[in-house]
N, C-alpha and C positions, 0 to 999 in steps of 0.2 A: 507243796513240799518238793515234789520231783522237779518242778521248774526252778526252784531256788537251788537245788542240788546241781542241776545241769548248768545253770548260770554260773555257779561257783566253780565248777570244773572248767567251763569254757573261758573263765576269766584268766586262767593261766596261759602263758604264751605257748608252751609246748603242746597243750591240748588243742589250741586253735590251729597250730601247725599240723598236728595229726589229722584233724578234721579236714583241713584244706587238702592235704595229700590224699586222703581217702576220697574226697569229692573229685579230685583230678583223676584218680585211678578208676573211679566209677564212670566218669565221663568217657575216658578212653576205652574202657571195656564196652560200654554201650555203643560207641561209635564203631568199634570193630565188629560187633555183632550185627549192627545195621549194614555195614559194608558187606559182610558175608551174605546176608539175606538178599541184598541188591544183586550181588554176583550170581547167586542161585537163580533169581528171577530172570536175569538177563540170559543165563544159560538155557533156561527152559524156553524163553522166547526165541532164541536162536535155533533151538532144536525144532520148535514148532514151525518156524519159517522154512527150515530146510525140508521138513516133511511136506509142507504145503507146496514148495517148489518141485519136489520130486513127483508128487501126485499130479500137479499141473503138467509136467513134462510127459508123464505116462498118458494122461488124458489127451494131450495134443497129438501124441503119436498114434493113439487109437483112432482119433478123428481123421488124421491123415490117411491111415490104412483104410478106414471106412469110405473115404472119398475115392479111393482107387478100386473099390470092389466092382464086380460086374453088376449091372442094373437088372438084367433079366437072364432067363435060362439061355436064350440065344447068345447073349454076350458071353456067358460062361462057356458055352460050347465053342464059340469062336476063339476064345482065349485058350481053351484047352487044346484046340487043333493047332494053334500057332505056337504052343509050348510056352505060354506066358506064366505058368506056375512053376 
């Protein structure tokens, strides 16, 4: 019964046009929602990359500072006497 009623309504040209416009509107809406999600995902990835680069820079500076440290107490004393700090 419902199928014949639906087929009867869709037989009219104005009803087919309304359904077509509704489908186009739904398609555009879904596309925009997907576009927004993709943008959010890209933003999170960019933020993650920026954080990773900052952490790598900090670690590199720490390793460089550790490579310049005195190796023994004698080296430390020599450096203090020369005013290296």
